[in-house]
C-alpha positions in Angstrom: -3.5 0.3 3.3 -2.3 2.9 0.9 -3.1 3.5 -3.1 -1.9 6.0 -5.3 -4.2 7.7 -8.9 -2.7 11.0 -10.5 -2.7 13.1 -7.6 -1.4 11.3 -5.0 -3.0 9.6 -2.2 -6.6 9.0 -2.9 -9.5 6.7 -2.0 -10.5 3.5 -4.0 -13.9 3.3 -5.2 -13.6 0.3 -7.7 -12.8 -3.4 -7.4 -11.0 -6.1 -9.1 -10.6 -9.8 -10.6 -8.8 -11.6 -12.3 -9.1 -13.1 -15.9 -6.6 -12.3 -19.1 -3.4 -13.1 -18.5 -0.1 -12.6 -20.6 2.6 -14.3 -20.1 6.2 -13.2 -20.9 9.0 -15.2 -22.5 10.2 -17.9 -19.7 13.9 -17.7 -20.4 16.0 -15.8 -18.0 18.7 -14.9 -20.8 17.2 -13.0 -22.9 14.9 -12.1 -20.8 12.9 -8.5 -22.0 14.0 -5.3 -20.4 12.6 -1.5 -21.0 13.9 0.2 -23.9 16.3 3.3 -23.2 16.0 6.5 -24.8 19.6 7.7 -23.6 21.5 8.4 -20.2 23.6 6.0 -18.2 21.5 3.6 -16.4 20.8 -0.2 -17.3 17.8 -0.8 -18.8 15.4 -2.7 -16.4 13.1 -5.4 -16.8 9.6 -6.1 -17.6 6.9 -8.0 -16.2 7.2 -12.0 -16.1 3.4 -11.9 -16.2 0.6 -9.8 -16.3 -2.9 -10.2 -15.4 -6.3 -8.0 -15.5 -10.1 -8.7 -14.1 -13.2 -9.2 -16.3 -16.7 -8.6 -14.6 -19.9 -6.5 -15.7 -18.9 -3.5 -14.3 -16.0 -2.5 -11.7 -13.4 -4.6 -10.0 -10.3 -3.1 -8.0 -7.6 -4.5 -6.4 -6.9 -3.0 -3.1 -3.3 -4.6 -1.7 -1.7 -7.6 -2.5 1.5 -9.4 -0.2 3.3 -12.5 -0.7 4.2 -15.3 1.9 7.7 -17.4 2.3 6.5 -20.2 -0.4 6.3 -17.2 -3.3 2.4 -17.1 -3.2 0.2 -14.5 -3.7 -2.2 -13.2 -1.5 -4.9 -10.4 -2.9 -7.6 -8.7 -1.9 -10.2 -6.0 -3.3 -13.7 -5.8 -3.5 -15.8 -6.1 -7.0 -19.8 -4.1 -7.8 -22.0 -6.2 -10.8 -22.4 -9.6 -11.8 -19.7 -12.3 -13.2 -16.1 -10.6 -11.5 -14.0 -12.9 -12.3 -10.3 -13.1 -10.2 -9.2 -16.6 -12.2 -11.7 -19.0 -10.8 -15.0 -19.5 -10.8 -17.4 -16.5 -10.9 -18.3 -14.8 -8.1 -22.1 -14.1 -6.5 -23.3 -10.5 -7.3 -24.0 -8.0 -4.5 -26.9 -7.7 -2.6 -28.5 -4.3 -3.0 -28.6 -1.4 -5.6 -25.1 -0.1 -5.8 -23.9 -3.3 -3.6 -20.2 -4.7 -3.4 -18.7 -7.9 -1.8 -15.3 -7.8 -0.8 -12.9 -11.1 -2.0 -9.6 -13.1 -1.1 -7.9 -15.0 -4.1 -4.5 -16.8 -4.1 -1.9 -17.5 -6.9 1.5 -18.9 -7.6 4.4 -17.1 -8.0 3.8 -18.2 -11.7 0.1 -16.3 -11.6 -2.0 -19.2 -11.6 -5.5 -19.2 -9.6 -4.8 -21.4 -6.0 -8.3 -20.0 -5.3 -10.7 -17.5 -4.2 -13.4 -16.6 -2.2 -15.7 -13.7 -2.0 -17.5 -11.6 1.7 -20.4 -9.5 2.1 -24.0 -10.0 3.4 -26.2 -13.0 2.7 -29.7 -11.2 3.8 -30.4 -7.2 3.7 -30.8 -5.4 7.4 -34.0 -3.6 7.7 -34.2 -0.1 6.2 -30.0 -0.8 4.7 -30.7 0.5 1.4 -26.6 0.4 0.3 -25.2 -3.5 0.6 -20.7 -2.9 1.3 -17.7 -4.7 2.1 -14.6 -4.6 1.5 -10.9 -5.4 2.0 -8.6 -3.0 2.1 -5.6 -4.6 2.8 -3.5 -7.5 4.1 -0.4 -8.9 5.4 0.9 -13.0 5.6 2.2 -14.1 8.3 5.4 -16.3 8.5 3.5 -19.5 9.0 1.1 -18.4 5.9 -1.8 -16.7 8.0 -3.6 -14.0 6.4 -4.7 -10.9 7.8 -7.1 -8.6 6.7 -7.9 -4.9 7.6 -12.1 -3.9 5.8 -14.6 -2.1 6.4 -18.2 -2.7 5.9 -22.4 -1.9 6.5 -24.3 -3.5 9.4 -24.8 -7.0 8.9 -21.4 -7.6 7.0 -20.6 -11.3 6.5 -16.8 -12.3 5.9 -16.8 -15.8 7.5 -18.0 -16.0 11.2 -21.5 -14.5 10.5 -22.6 -11.0 10.5 -21.0 -8.0 12.2 -21.5 -4.4 13.4 -20.8 -1.2 10.7 -17.6 -0.1 10.0 -14.0 -1.5 10.4 -12.9 -4.9 10.7 -9.7 -7.1 11.2 -10.0 -10.4 9.6 -8.2 -13.8 9.8 -7.8 -16.4 7.7 -5.3 -19.6 7.3 -3.1 -20.3 4.4 -5.5 -21.5 2.3 -8.0 -18.4 3.0 -10.6 -20.7 5.5 -11.7 -18.2 8.0 -10.4 -18.5 11.6 -11.2 -14.9 13.3 -13.3 -11.5 13.3 -12.6 -8.4 15.2 -14.9 -6.1 14.8 -14.0 -2.1 15.9 -17.1 -0.6 15.7 -16.7 2.5 14.0 -14.5 3.8 10.4 -11.1 4.8 10.0 -9.7 7.3 7.5 -8.9 5.5 3.9 -5.1 4.6 4.0 -5.1 2.9 7.7 -2.8 -0.1 6.7 -2.3 -3.5 8.5 1.3 -5.7 8.8 2.7 -8.6 10.8 6.0 -9.0 12.6 8.0 -12.4 12.8 6.2 -13.9 15.8 2.5 -13.0 14.0 2.0 -9.9 16.0 -0.8 -7.5 13.9 -0.1 -4.1 13.7 -2.2 -1.4 12.2 -1.7 2.0 12.1 -3.9 4.2 10.5 -6.6 7.4 11.5 -9.8 7.7 12.8 -12.4 10.6 13.8 -14.7 9.8 16.5 -15.5 6.5 17.9 -13.4 3.5 17.5 -12.8 0.3 19.7 -9.6 -0.5 18.9 -9.6 -3.3 21.4 -8.7 -2.1 25.2 -12.4 -2.0 26.9 -13.5 1.1 26.0 -14.5 2.9 23.0 -11.3 5.7 21.9 -13.1 9.3 21.2 -11.4 11.3 19.4 -12.8 15.1 17.9 -10.5 15.4 14.7 -8.8 12.6 12.2 -6.1 11.5 14.5 -2.9 9.3 14.2 -3.2 5.6 16.0 -1.0 2.7 16.3 -2.3 -0.7 17.8 -0.8 -4.1 18.3 -2.4 -7.3 18.5 -1.4 -10.8 19.0 -1.6 -13.5 17.0 -5.4 -15.0 17.8 -6.3 -11.3 17.2 -6.1 -10.0 21.4 -5.7 -6.5 22.3 -1.8 -6.0 23.7 -1.8 -2.3 23.3 -2.5 1.0 21.2 -1.1 4.5 21.0 -3.3 7.5 20.1 -2.4 11.0 19.0 -5.3 13.8 19.8 -3.3 16.5 18.2 -5.2 19.5 17.5 -5.7 19.0 13.4 -5.2 16.0 11.6 -2.7 13.4 11.3 -2.1 10.2 10.0 0.0 7.3 9.6 0.0 5.6 6.5 2.2 2.9 6.8 3.8 0.7 9.1 6.6 -2.1 9.2 8.0 -3.9 11.8 12.0 -5.2 11.9 13.6 -8.0 13.4 13.9 -7.0 17.2 9.8 -6.4 16.9 10.5 -2.6 17.2 7.1 -0.6 14.7 8.0 2.2 12.5 5.3 4.4 10.8 5.4 7.0 8.3 2.5 9.5 7.6 1.9 13.1 8.3 0.2 15.9 10.7 -1.3 19.5 10.2 -0.2 22.3 11.9 0.7 21.1 15.0 2.0 16.9 15.6 3.5 15.2 18.7 3.8 11.1 18.2 5.1 10.3 22.1 8.0 13.0 21.8 9.1 16.3 20.6 6.2 18.6 19.1 6.4 19.5 15.9 5.5 22.5 13.5 4.1 23.8 10.5 2.4 26.7 9.4 -1.6 26.6 9.7 -3.2 24.5 7.4 -0.4 23.1 5.9 1.0 19.2 6.3 4.3 18.2 7.4 5.8 14.5 7.4 6.5 12.3 10.3 8.5 9.0 10.8 8.4 7.8 14.4 9.7 4.2 15.8 8.0 2.8 18.6 9.5 -0.6 20.7 7.6 -3.7 21.0 5.6 -2.5 24.0 4.8 0.7 22.4 6.8 2.8 23.9 8.0 6.6 22.1 11.9 5.7 20.5 12.1 8.8 18.7 10.0 10.8 15.8 11.4 13.0 13.3 10.0 15.5 10.5 11.5 16.7 7.8 13.9 19.7 9.6 13.5 23.6 8.1 10.5 22.5 5.9 9.2 25.7 3.8 6.1 24.4 1.8 4.0 20.9 1.8 5.2 17.4 2.1 4.2 14.3 3.0 5.6 10.9 4.1 4.2 7.9 2.3 5.9 4.2 1.8 8.6 3.0 4.8 10.3 -0.4 4.8 13.6 -1.4 7.3 16.2 -3.9 7.2 19.3 -4.3 9.6 20.4 -0.3 10.7 19.0 1.1 7.6 15.1 2.7 6.9 14.1 4.0 4.1 11.3 6.2 3.4 9.3 6.9 0.3 7.3 10.7 0.0 6.7 14.0 -2.1 7.3 18.0 -1.0 7.3 20.9 -3.0 9.1 24.0 -1.6 12.3 23.7 0.0 13.8 21.4 3.2 16.9 20.6 4.7 18.3 16.5 5.4 21.8 15.8 6.3 24.5 18.4 5.0 21.9 19.4 1.6 19.5 21.5 1.0 16.6 20.5 -1.1 14.1 22.6 -3.4 11.2 22.2 -5.9 8.5 24.5 -7.6 6.4 21.8 -8.0 5.3 18.6 -7.0 8.9 16.1 -6.5 8.9 12.7 -5.5 11.6 11.3 -2.5 13.4 9.0 -1.4 15.3 8.9 1.6 17.9 6.6 4.0 17.5 7.5 8.0 19.8 5.1 10.6 17.3 3.0 12.4 17.9 5.7 15.4 16.7 8.4 13.4 19.7 10.1 12.3 19.7 11.7 8.7 21.4 9.6 5.9 20.9 10.8 2.4 17.7 11.6 0.1 17.3 11.2 -3.4 14.7 12.9 -5.6 12.6 10.6 -7.8 10.1 11.5 -10.1 6.6 13.2 -9.7 5.9 11.0 -6.6 7.7 8.7 -4.8 4.7 6.4 -3.9 6.4 3.2 -1.9 9.6 1.2 -1.2 10.6 -2.3 -0.1 14.2 -3.9 1.1 14.2 -7.3 -0.6 16.7 -9.9 1.2 19.9 -9.2 -1.4 19.8 -5.6 0.3 18.3 -3.9 -2.8 15.0 -1.7 -2.4 12.7 -1.2 -4.8 10.8 2.4 -5.6 7.4 2.9 -7.3 6.1 6.0 -8.3 4.8 8.5 -11.1 7.2 10.7 -12.9 5.9 13.1 -15.8 7.0 13.7 -19.4 10.7 15.8 -18.6 11.4 14.2 -15.1 14.5 12.9 -15.7 15.1 9.3 -14.0 18.5 8.9 -14.6 18.1 8.1 -18.6 17.5 11.6 -19.9 14.2 13.4 -19.5 11.2 11.5 -20.3 9.4 12.0 -23.5 5.9 13.6 -24.2 4.5 10.0 -25.8 2.7 9.9 -22.5 0.8 12.0 -20.1 2.8 10.3 -17.8 4.8 7.2 -16.7 5.0 4.7 -13.6 8.3 3.6 -12.6 10.3 0.9 -10.7 14.1 1.8 -10.3 16.0 -0.8 -8.2 18.6 1.2 -5.8 21.3 -0.2 -3.5 19.8 0.5 -0.1 23.4 2.0 1.1 23.9 4.9 -0.4 21.1 5.3 -2.7 23.1 5.0 -5.9 20.1 3.2 -8.5 21.2 -0.2 -10.9 17.9 -0.1 -13.5 15.2 2.1 -13.7 12.1 0.4 -15.7 9.2 2.9 -17.1 5.7 1.9 -18.4 3.0 4.7 -19.6 0.7 5.3 -17.6 -2.4 7.1 -19.4 -4.7 3.9 -18.7 -3.5 3.4 -14.9 -6.7 5.1 -11.9 -4.0 4.1 -9.4 -1.6 1.9 -7.8 -1.3 -0.2 -4.3 1.6 -0.6 -2.2 4.2 -3.3 -3.4 5.0 -6.4 -2.3 8.6 -8.4 -2.4 9.6 -12.2 -3.3 12.5 -13.7 -1.5 13.9 -14.0 -4.5 13.8 -9.9 -5.1 10.8 -9.9 -7.4 8.2 -7.5 -6.6 4.2 -7.6 -7.7 2.3 -4.4 -9.0 -1.4 -4.3 -8.5 -3.8 -1.5 -9.0 -6.9 -0.4 -11.2 -6.7 0.4 -15.2 -9.0 2.5 -17.1 -7.2 2.1 -20.5 -5.1 0.4 -22.5 -1.4 -0.7 -21.0 1.3 -2.6 -21.6 3.8 -4.3 -18.9 5.7 -5.8 -21.5 3.4 -9.3 -22.1 1.1 -7.6 -24.6 -1.9 -5.2 -23.7 -4.4 -5.3 -20.7 -7.9 -3.8 -22.2 -10.0 -3.1 -19.6 -13.9 -3.1 -20.3 -14.3 0.2 -17.8 -12.0 -0.3 -14.5 -10.5 -3.3 -14.1 -8.0 -4.3 -11.2 -4.4 -5.5 -12.7 -1.4 -7.5 -11.5 1.9 -7.9 -12.7 5.1 -9.8 -11.1 8.5 -7.9 -12.4 11.7 -9.4 -13.5 14.4 -9.1 -11.4 
């Protein structure tokens, strides 16, 4: 699960629901397009529809996924009473500052299909704060829903009270509980879950202390250490890899290819080793890493940024065919392919590798390139933030907003941009990772703290509210 706010990777602290909904005009020929101030790129599309949450306190969307039928699955958590995600209001959390998790399903046009909330049914002795949160979600080919979450002692996600810490839970296509696996420890913020074509579950992230990944005995590490674990569709542990480096490391995204190989992206501090060569950056600095593993967890290759001077981090990752795309950001200088890139300030990046690890091309993008998804038509959607004065291909962005959320469609082969859409982002606290439908449309979600318009009318949160919108092709 990845979320981004004003300063890049951040931790969620509010919740989501759905209430108000803005609908864009249905006509395809006259679909609204973003206004272009100047430049050569085509203007990008606006939202097909957009929703925001309502409740007495805070709501947050943590993650979104799409099944093969185009239905949308959203997970998150809420505080306070009367949180609304499109159906009946959820019950309030127990205790002071309590939180409850939710799972909601929506049709391709945004119609609410069903939702449930999860949490404590009774307070355990001597436990003052009762918390349950769903942090990431993945949907398999059959529509099964796998959720990564965390909770305090006694949290109930459908099968009874569980130990404190992180957990995986699995639900059927209709949201009915099937199984849960407690991990009996805490994972670092930004850990991520995915499923492969056969329904195997992939979990990546980092942890410090003790976590039971499922091998039969807990894994214990003194510092935040990147890990990768694979489970069978029924939750049985298959294998895991834990990389206990001298300083902190983390995998922030994971994705499989059609052959079951697994790709991860993340960072290390100081020295990092992820099954192959040892990488180093100056003491106290972060260096990015991507790696590929077989379906059995064997290391194939891993790569940092070459000749890095400064700071960099990889974020989203996507693979299709022989092409691997990764988003990230840097400040300083690095080499990639035949080129050298330098920036005195924060600069977003889209990089392309061959799936065998060879460097192909790199494109600077905005101030932070957050995520990438490749659609079935072989185009890629890139999402990020940009500042006034940044040029996304339409000329410098004006100072009308303190920052902008951008989405741009690019050719995955060469990285040529087809169009770009920008939205004023003063009211956006953070965004989650993208989801892409089979027809190439993208779903974006996150948290609002102020009025924001995605092209369907102004969304106006009472406090902090979740938003979700579907972008036209």
